[in-house]
C-alpha positions in Angstrom: 112.0 103.2 70.7 108.5 104.3 71.8 107.6 104.4 75.5 105.2 101.8 76.7 102.4 102.8 78.9 101.3 100.3 81.5 97.9 98.8 80.8 95.2 99.8 83.3 93.1 96.9 84.6 89.9 97.3 86.7 89.8 94.7 89.6 86.6 94.1 91.5 86.7 94.3 95.3 85.8 90.6 95.6 88.8 89.7 93.4 91.1 91.9 95.5 89.9 90.3 98.7 90.3 86.8 97.3 93.8 87.6 96.2 94.7 88.9 99.6 93.4 85.8 101.3 95.4 83.6 98.9 98.5 85.6 99.6 98.0 85.5 103.4 97.5 81.7 103.2 100.7 81.2 101.1 102.7 83.5 103.4 101.6 81.5 106.4 102.5 78.2 104.7 106.0 79.5 103.9 106.5 80.5 107.6 105.3 77.1 108.9 102.0 78.5 110.3 98.6 77.1 109.7 95.4 79.2 109.3 92.3 77.0 109.9 89.8 77.0 107.0 87.0 78.1 109.3 89.0 81.1 110.8 87.0 84.3 111.2 88.3 87.7 112.3 87.1 88.9 115.7 85.0 92.0 116.1 87.9 93.9 117.6 90.1 93.1 114.6 87.4 94.1 112.1 87.0 97.4 114.0 90.7 98.0 113.9 91.0 97.3 110.2 87.9 99.5 109.5 89.6 102.4 111.4 92.9 101.9 109.5 91.2 102.0 106.1 91.7 105.2 104.1 88.5 107.2 103.5 86.9 106.7 100.0 87.2 109.6 97.7 
């Protein structure tokens, strides 16, 4: 039987961000938490996440 190579798919940054938001909302719902629709990250959280991001190659 021939080996199957996984198909490579290019995903836009916007699509990845939307999928992450959807997953976060679903996870919160499963845990009984609620994230308000108008929730925005604080400047401190944005700075922390920017610091944690791996550098682009």
